[in-house]
N, C-alpha and C positions, 0 to 999 in steps of 0.2 A: 322031374320036368318031363312033360309029354310033348312029343313032336307031332305036329299036324301033318297030314299027307302032303307030299310034294308034287305028285302027278296031277295033271289037269283033269278035272272031273269029266266023266264021259258025256254028261248031259250039258256041259258048259257051253254057253253061247256068248258072243261078244256083248258086254254090258253097255248100256247107255249110262255114261258117267256124268255126275254133276259138274257144272261149269265152275271150277274153283277160281276163275278169274273174274267172275261176275261180281263187281263191287256193289254192296248194298247201297240202294239209292240211285244206281245207274239205270239207264233205260233198259238195258239188257236184263239186269237183275229184276226190275219191276215186271217185265214180261214173264220171266220164269216164275215169279211169285204169283202173278195172276193165273197163269196156266196151271201151276201146281196146286193152288188153293181152290180153284173154282171149276176147272174144266171137267173134272171127273164128276162134279156135282150136277152138271147139266148134260150128262150123257157122253162126255168125251169129245165133243166137237163144238165149234163155234164159228159163226160167220165172221169173216175178216172185218167187216164194218163194225160189228158188235165188239170185237176185241179192241179195235182202235178206239171206240167210244169209251170203253171201260178204262183204257189206259189214259184217256183224256181226263178222267175224273181224278187221277193221281198226278196230273200235271205234265203228262207226256204228250207233246204235239203230234199231229197226224203223221208227218213225214218221218219224224224220229221213231214213232211207234212202228211204222211199216218196215223201216230199216232194221230195227231191233228184232222184230218178228222173223225177218229173213235170216238174221244171224242165228237165232234160236233154232229155226228150222234146219239150218245147215249143220247144227251140232247134234241133231238126232232127236230132238224133243217133239217136233211137230211134223206132220205130213200135210201137204196141200190137198184140198178136195172140194167137193160141193156140199154145202150144208143148207138144207131147206131151199134149194134152188139158187143159192148165192155162193160166190167164192168164199172159201173158209179153210179151216184147219181142223185136223183130228190129231189126237195123241198118237205118236209114232209107236210102232211095235217095240217093246222093251222099255218104253219110257215110263209106263205105269209102275214097273218094278222099282225103277230109280226113285220115283216120287213116293212110293210106299216106304222106301228106306229113309227118305227125308222126313216123312211124317213121323216115323218112330223117333228120330232124333229131335225133331222140332217140338212135338207135342207130348213126348214122354221122356223128359230130361232125366237121365239116370246117373246119379252120382255114384262114384266108386266107393264101396265100403272099405273099411280099414283092412279087412281080411279077404277081400275079393281077389280072385286070380288075375294075372296080367298076361298079355300076349307079347312075345318078342318076335319081331319080323327081321329075319336075316336074309339078305339077297346079294347076289353077284351078277351084275349085268355087264356084258362085254362092251368094250369101247365102241364097237361097230354099232351098238344100239344106244348110244349115249342120249339121243333124244328121248327114247322111251324111259331111260333111267331118270332123266330130268322130270318127265311127266310123273313118274312114280313118286319121286320125292315130293312134288307139289301136291299130289293127291293124298299121300300119307299125312302130310301136314294139314291138308283140308279135312281129314277125318279126325283130327285131334291127336295124332300120334306124336310122341316125343322123340327127338333125335338124340340117340345115345352115342353113336359113333358112326364112322363111315360104313354104310351098308347094314346098320343095326338101328331099329326103331322099336318103340314100346307103346302099348296102348292097353286099355282095359280089355280083358279077355272077351267080354260080350261084343266087342267090335271085330273079332277075328273074321267073322263071316263077311263083313263089309270090306275088310282088307283083301280077302280072297276074291271078291267081286272086282275090285280095282285091278288086282293082278290079272284076272281073267280078261277084263276089258282091254288091258294094255298088252295082252299076249305075253305076259311075263310070269305066269304061274309056275313054270318049270324052273325059273331062276331064283325062287324064294322058298324058304322053309319057315313055318310058324311054330313057335314053342309056347305052350301054355304053362305058366309057372306061378309060384307064390311071389310075394313082394321081393324084388331084387335087393341085394345086400351090397351097396356101394361102400367105398372106403369111409365116407362120412355118413351123415344122416340122409334118410330118404328125402327129406324136405330140401336139403342142399342139392341133392342130385336132381330133384324135380325142377328146381330153379334153373339148372343148366339145360335140362332136356326140353323144357317147355318155355315159351316166352310169356311168363306170367304177367309181366307189365302190360303186354299187348292184350292179353285176355281180360285183365282187370279193366283196361281202358274201354274195351268193347262193352262190357257190362255197364260201366259208368256212363258211357255215351248213350246206351239204350235208356237208362234211367233218366238222364238229362232230357232226352227227347220225348219220352213217353211215360215217365213216372209222374207222381203228384207234382203239379206246378210245371210240368214239361211243356214243350211248345206245340201242343196239339191245336190244329186249326179249328175254328168254329164250324160245326157241321152245316152244310148247305141244305140239308134236308134229312129226315130220319133214315132214308135208305142210302142215298149217295154219300152223305156225311159219314155214316158208319162204315161204308165200303172203303172210302178214301182213308179213313183213320186206321182201320184194321189192316188194310193192305200195306200201308206204310209201316205200321208197327211190325207186321209179320215179315216184311222185307228186311227191316233192320235186325230182327231177332234171329232169322233162320240161319245166319252164318255162325251165331254164337254157340249153340249146342253142337254144331258141326266141328268147330275148332277147339272147343273147350271139352276135354274128356271127363270133366267132373271129378277132379282129383279129390282124394279123401282130405278131411279137415286138417289132419296132421301134416300134410304136405303144403298147406296154403298159409298165407299171411293171416293174422288175426282179424284184419278188417276186410276180408274178401267180400266183394259186393255180389257174388253170384246168387246166394239165396234170396236177396231182396229183388234182384233182377228177374229171377224165375217166378217169384210170387207176383210181380208186376205184370209179366207176360200172361200168366194164368188169369189174372183179374181182367185184363183187356180182352182176352179170348172169351171169357164168360159173358162180357157185356156186348161185344161187337161182332163175333163170328156169325151168329145166326142172322141178325139183320143185314149184314154185308152179303151173305150168301143169298138171302131172299132178294136183295136188290139185283144181284147178277142174274138170277132167274127171271126177274121182271124185264131186264134189258134183253136177254136172249129170247124171251117169249114174245116180244113186241112184234 
Protein backbone atom coordinates (compact mmCIF):
# COMPACT_ATOMS: atom_id res chain seq x y z
CA UNK A 1 0.00 0.00 0.00
CA UNK A 2 1.45 3.36 -1.02
CA UNK A 3 0.57 6.54 0.84
CA UNK A 4 0.10 9.73 -1.18
CA UNK A 5 1.64 12.94 0.12
CA UNK A 6 -0.21 14.69 2.93
CA UNK A 7 1.26 18.20 2.69
CA UNK A 8 -0.42 20.83 0.54
CA UNK A 9 1.29 21.18 -2.83
CA UNK A 10 3.45 24.32 -3.07
CA UNK A 11 1.70 25.41 -6.26
CA UNK A 12 -1.81 24.63 -5.02
CA UNK A 13 -4.43 27.31 -5.57
CA UNK A 14 -8.02 27.29 -4.41
CA UNK A 15 -9.94 25.21 -6.90
CA UNK A 16 -13.26 26.09 -8.48
CA UNK A 17 -15.35 23.09 -7.50
CA UNK A 18 -18.34 21.73 -9.34
CA UNK A 19 -21.75 22.48 -7.88
CA UNK A 20 -22.83 19.14 -6.45
CA UNK A 21 -26.25 20.57 -5.56
CA UNK A 22 -27.18 21.50 -9.14
CA UNK A 23 -29.92 18.98 -9.90
CA UNK A 24 -30.05 17.89 -13.57
CA UNK A 25 -32.88 19.65 -15.35
CA UNK A 26 -32.89 22.57 -12.92
CA UNK A 27 -32.31 26.08 -14.23
CA UNK A 28 -28.94 26.32 -12.47
CA UNK A 29 -27.81 22.98 -13.87
CA UNK A 30 -28.82 23.98 -17.42
CA UNK A 31 -26.83 27.22 -17.10
CA UNK A 32 -23.77 25.24 -16.01
CA UNK A 33 -24.24 22.80 -18.86
CA UNK A 34 -24.56 25.55 -21.49
CA UNK A 35 -21.53 27.39 -20.10
CA UNK A 36 -19.46 24.23 -19.81
CA UNK A 37 -20.36 22.78 -23.18
CA UNK A 38 -20.21 25.87 -25.39
CA UNK A 39 -18.50 28.90 -23.88
CA UNK A 40 -14.97 27.64 -24.54
CA UNK A 41 -16.02 26.91 -28.13
CA UNK A 42 -16.84 30.59 -28.74
CA UNK A 43 -13.76 32.15 -27.15
CA UNK A 44 -14.65 31.95 -23.47
CA UNK A 45 -17.15 34.83 -23.38
CA UNK A 46 -20.75 35.54 -24.33
CA UNK A 47 -23.12 38.49 -24.24
CA UNK A 48 -25.73 38.20 -21.53
CA UNK A 49 -28.57 38.52 -24.05
CA UNK A 50 -27.16 35.66 -26.14
CA UNK A 51 -26.82 33.42 -23.09
CA UNK A 52 -30.42 34.16 -22.09
CA UNK A 53 -31.56 33.44 -25.65
CA UNK A 54 -29.79 30.08 -25.68
CA UNK A 55 -31.32 29.14 -22.34
CA UNK A 56 -34.70 30.03 -23.79
CA UNK A 57 -34.19 27.27 -26.38
CA UNK A 58 -34.17 24.70 -23.57
CA UNK A 59 -37.25 26.13 -21.90
CA UNK A 60 -35.74 28.53 -19.37
CA UNK A 61 -37.58 31.86 -19.15
CA UNK A 62 -35.69 35.13 -19.19
CA UNK A 63 -36.07 36.09 -15.52
CA UNK A 64 -35.26 32.55 -14.36
CA UNK A 65 -32.23 32.48 -16.65
CA UNK A 66 -30.86 35.75 -15.32
CA UNK A 67 -31.33 34.63 -11.71
CA UNK A 68 -29.58 31.31 -12.39
CA UNK A 69 -26.71 33.04 -14.18
CA UNK A 70 -26.24 35.23 -11.10
CA UNK A 71 -26.11 32.15 -8.89
CA UNK A 72 -23.55 30.49 -11.14
CA UNK A 73 -21.50 33.68 -11.16
CA UNK A 74 -21.51 33.82 -7.34
CA UNK A 75 -20.16 30.26 -7.24
CA UNK A 76 -17.05 31.11 -9.22
CA UNK A 77 -17.86 29.94 -12.74
CA UNK A 78 -18.41 33.29 -14.48
CA UNK A 79 -17.16 36.87 -14.24
CA UNK A 80 -19.19 39.81 -15.51
CA UNK A 81 -17.68 41.88 -18.32
CA UNK A 82 -18.27 43.59 -21.63
CA UNK A 83 -18.48 41.35 -24.70
CA UNK A 84 -18.61 43.01 -28.11
CA UNK A 85 -19.78 46.24 -26.52
CA UNK A 86 -22.61 44.52 -24.66
CA UNK A 87 -22.95 43.34 -21.05
CA UNK A 88 -21.82 39.75 -20.81
CA UNK A 89 -19.83 37.09 -19.05
CA UNK A 90 -16.42 35.43 -19.26
CA UNK A 91 -15.19 32.21 -17.73
CA UNK A 92 -13.73 32.99 -14.31
CA UNK A 93 -10.11 32.26 -13.51
CA UNK A 94 -9.82 28.62 -12.47
CA UNK A 95 -13.14 27.63 -14.02
CA UNK A 96 -11.56 26.19 -17.16
CA UNK A 97 -9.67 23.65 -15.09
CA UNK A 98 -12.86 22.52 -13.38
CA UNK A 99 -14.60 22.21 -16.75
CA UNK A 100 -11.69 20.18 -18.14
CA UNK A 101 -12.04 17.79 -15.22
CA UNK A 102 -15.72 17.50 -16.03
CA UNK A 103 -14.96 16.85 -19.71
CA UNK A 104 -12.75 13.92 -18.81
CA UNK A 105 -15.48 12.33 -16.75
CA UNK A 106 -18.34 13.14 -19.12
CA UNK A 107 -16.79 12.26 -22.47
CA UNK A 108 -14.27 9.59 -21.47
CA UNK A 109 -16.22 7.29 -19.20
CA UNK A 110 -13.60 5.03 -17.63
CA UNK A 111 -14.79 1.76 -16.10
CA UNK A 112 -12.65 0.22 -13.38
CA UNK A 113 -10.85 -2.97 -14.46
CA UNK A 114 -10.93 -6.03 -12.24
CA UNK A 115 -7.25 -5.60 -11.32
CA UNK A 116 -7.02 -1.80 -11.37
CA UNK A 117 -5.82 -0.08 -8.18
CA UNK A 118 -8.03 1.76 -5.73
CA UNK A 119 -7.60 4.90 -3.66
CA UNK A 120 -8.55 5.05 0.02
CA UNK A 121 -9.22 8.52 1.44
CA UNK A 122 -8.74 8.83 5.18
CA UNK A 123 -9.39 12.14 6.90
CA UNK A 124 -9.92 13.70 10.31
CA UNK A 125 -11.58 17.11 10.36
CA UNK A 126 -11.97 18.82 13.75
CA UNK A 127 -15.43 19.69 15.04
CA UNK A 128 -14.60 23.38 14.70
CA UNK A 129 -14.62 22.82 10.92
CA UNK A 130 -17.71 20.64 10.71
CA UNK A 131 -19.12 22.72 7.85
CA UNK A 132 -16.03 21.94 5.77
CA UNK A 133 -16.33 18.29 6.80
CA UNK A 134 -19.90 18.24 5.54
CA UNK A 135 -18.82 19.84 2.26
CA UNK A 136 -16.05 17.25 1.90
CA UNK A 137 -18.49 14.35 2.31
CA UNK A 138 -20.81 15.85 -0.30
CA UNK A 139 -18.00 16.39 -2.78
CA UNK A 140 -16.54 12.91 -2.26
CA UNK A 141 -19.95 11.42 -2.98
CA UNK A 142 -20.18 13.74 -6.00
CA UNK A 143 -16.92 12.28 -7.31
CA UNK A 144 -18.26 8.74 -7.12
CA UNK A 145 -16.42 7.75 -3.94
CA UNK A 146 -17.89 5.00 -1.78
CA UNK A 147 -18.38 5.50 1.97
CA UNK A 148 -16.56 2.70 3.81
CA UNK A 149 -16.67 4.04 7.38
CA UNK A 150 -16.50 7.30 9.31
CA UNK A 151 -13.65 9.29 7.79
CA UNK A 152 -12.82 6.59 5.22
CA UNK A 153 -13.87 6.59 1.56
CA UNK A 154 -12.85 4.60 -1.52
CA UNK A 155 -12.65 5.37 -5.24
CA UNK A 156 -10.76 4.17 -8.32
CA UNK A 157 -7.11 5.25 -8.10
CA UNK A 158 -7.35 7.30 -11.30
CA UNK A 159 -9.63 9.70 -9.37
CA UNK A 160 -7.02 10.44 -6.70
CA UNK A 161 -6.01 13.70 -8.39
CA UNK A 162 -9.61 14.91 -8.38
CA UNK A 163 -9.93 14.05 -4.69
CA UNK A 164 -6.82 16.12 -3.99
CA UNK A 165 -8.27 19.07 -5.87
CA UNK A 166 -11.41 18.88 -3.74
CA UNK A 167 -9.29 18.77 -0.58
CA UNK A 168 -7.28 21.76 -1.82
CA UNK A 169 -10.41 23.69 -2.74
CA UNK A 170 -11.90 23.15 0.72
CA UNK A 171 -8.61 23.91 2.51
CA UNK A 172 -8.50 20.37 3.95
CA UNK A 173 -5.47 18.86 2.24
CA UNK A 174 -3.54 18.65 5.50
CA UNK A 175 -6.44 16.80 7.14
CA UNK A 176 -6.35 13.81 4.76
CA UNK A 177 -4.09 11.01 3.61
CA UNK A 178 -4.64 9.08 0.38
CA UNK A 179 -3.56 5.46 -0.01
CA UNK A 180 -3.27 3.69 -3.38
CA UNK A 181 -3.88 -0.02 -2.96
CA UNK A 182 -5.07 -3.20 -4.62
CA UNK A 183 -8.65 -4.44 -4.26
CA UNK A 184 -9.69 -4.32 -0.58
CA UNK A 185 -10.42 -7.60 1.17
CA UNK A 186 -13.63 -7.25 3.21
CA UNK A 187 -15.01 -10.05 5.34
CA UNK A 188 -17.44 -11.09 2.59
CA UNK A 189 -17.24 -10.62 -1.17
CA UNK A 190 -16.20 -7.37 -2.75
CA UNK A 191 -19.61 -7.24 -4.45
CA UNK A 192 -21.34 -7.35 -1.06
CA UNK A 193 -19.05 -4.59 0.21
CA UNK A 194 -19.64 -2.47 -2.91
CA UNK A 195 -23.39 -2.67 -2.33
CA UNK A 196 -22.82 -1.18 1.14
CA UNK A 197 -20.29 1.46 0.10
CA UNK A 198 -22.17 2.76 -2.96
CA UNK A 199 -25.87 3.34 -3.49
CA UNK A 200 -26.14 1.03 -6.48
CA UNK A 201 -29.93 1.33 -6.66
CA UNK A 202 -29.62 5.10 -7.10
CA UNK A 203 -26.89 4.74 -9.73
CA UNK A 204 -28.92 2.19 -11.68
CA UNK A 205 -31.96 4.50 -11.50
CA UNK A 206 -29.90 7.37 -12.97
CA UNK A 207 -28.84 5.20 -15.92
CA UNK A 208 -32.36 3.90 -16.49
CA UNK A 209 -33.82 7.39 -16.22
CA UNK A 210 -31.39 8.63 -18.86
CA UNK A 211 -32.35 5.74 -21.15
CA UNK A 212 -36.05 6.41 -20.63
CA UNK A 213 -35.64 10.07 -21.62
CA UNK A 214 -33.04 9.80 -24.36
CA UNK A 215 -32.84 6.20 -25.55
CA UNK A 216 -34.73 4.62 -28.41
CA UNK A 217 -38.36 5.60 -27.99
CA UNK A 218 -37.49 8.16 -25.31
CA UNK A 219 -39.27 11.45 -24.93
CA UNK A 220 -37.19 13.57 -27.29
CA UNK A 221 -39.10 16.61 -28.53
CA UNK A 222 -39.41 17.16 -32.27
CA UNK A 223 -36.71 19.59 -33.46
CA UNK A 224 -37.84 23.14 -34.20
CA UNK A 225 -35.12 23.42 -36.81
CA UNK A 226 -31.85 21.70 -37.78
CA UNK A 227 -29.82 23.99 -35.52
CA UNK A 228 -32.02 24.95 -32.59
CA UNK A 229 -33.53 21.47 -32.38
CA UNK A 230 -30.11 19.80 -32.20
CA UNK A 231 -28.99 22.35 -29.63
CA UNK A 232 -32.03 21.82 -27.39
CA UNK A 233 -31.91 18.04 -27.64
CA UNK A 234 -28.14 17.74 -27.08
CA UNK A 235 -28.11 20.23 -24.21
CA UNK A 236 -30.91 18.41 -22.41
CA UNK A 237 -29.22 15.04 -22.94
CA UNK A 238 -25.86 16.39 -21.79
CA UNK A 239 -27.43 17.99 -18.71
CA UNK A 240 -29.08 14.69 -17.76
CA UNK A 241 -25.92 12.69 -18.45
CA UNK A 242 -23.18 14.77 -16.89
CA UNK A 243 -24.04 13.82 -13.30
CA UNK A 244 -23.94 10.08 -14.08
CA UNK A 245 -20.20 9.62 -14.76
CA UNK A 246 -19.53 11.98 -11.85
CA UNK A 247 -21.28 9.82 -9.25
CA UNK A 248 -20.84 6.41 -10.92
CA UNK A 249 -17.20 5.30 -10.47
CA UNK A 250 -17.51 2.58 -13.12
CA UNK A 251 -17.26 -0.41 -10.80
CA UNK A 252 -15.95 -3.66 -12.30
CA UNK A 253 -18.51 -6.13 -13.58
CA UNK A 254 -17.88 -8.54 -10.69
CA UNK A 255 -19.16 -5.90 -8.24
CA UNK A 256 -22.40 -5.14 -10.13
CA UNK A 257 -25.77 -6.82 -10.64
CA UNK A 258 -26.05 -8.89 -13.83
CA UNK A 259 -28.63 -6.51 -15.35
CA UNK A 260 -26.57 -3.35 -14.80
CA UNK A 261 -27.79 -0.69 -17.29
CA UNK A 262 -24.53 1.26 -17.44
CA UNK A 263 -23.09 -0.09 -20.73
CA UNK A 264 -26.33 0.59 -22.65
CA UNK A 265 -26.55 4.07 -21.12
CA UNK A 266 -22.94 4.87 -22.11
CA UNK A 267 -23.53 3.66 -25.67
CA UNK A 268 -26.69 5.76 -25.95
CA UNK A 269 -24.87 8.89 -24.80
CA UNK A 270 -22.06 8.27 -27.29
CA UNK A 271 -24.58 7.87 -30.11
CA UNK A 272 -26.34 11.11 -29.20
CA UNK A 273 -23.04 12.94 -29.05
CA UNK A 274 -22.01 11.74 -32.50
CA UNK A 275 -25.32 12.93 -33.99
CA UNK A 276 -25.96 16.17 -32.11
CA UNK A 277 -22.83 17.78 -30.67
CA UNK A 278 -21.51 19.30 -33.89
CA UNK A 279 -24.78 20.88 -35.13
CA UNK A 280 -25.55 22.09 -31.59
CA UNK A 281 -22.19 23.86 -31.35
CA UNK A 282 -22.65 25.34 -34.83
CA UNK A 283 -25.98 26.76 -33.71
CA UNK A 284 -24.41 28.39 -30.66
CA UNK A 285 -21.77 29.99 -32.87
CA UNK A 286 -24.52 31.36 -35.11
CA UNK A 287 -26.34 32.90 -32.14
CA UNK A 288 -23.18 34.45 -30.69
CA UNK A 289 -22.11 35.72 -34.10
CA UNK A 290 -25.37 37.50 -34.93
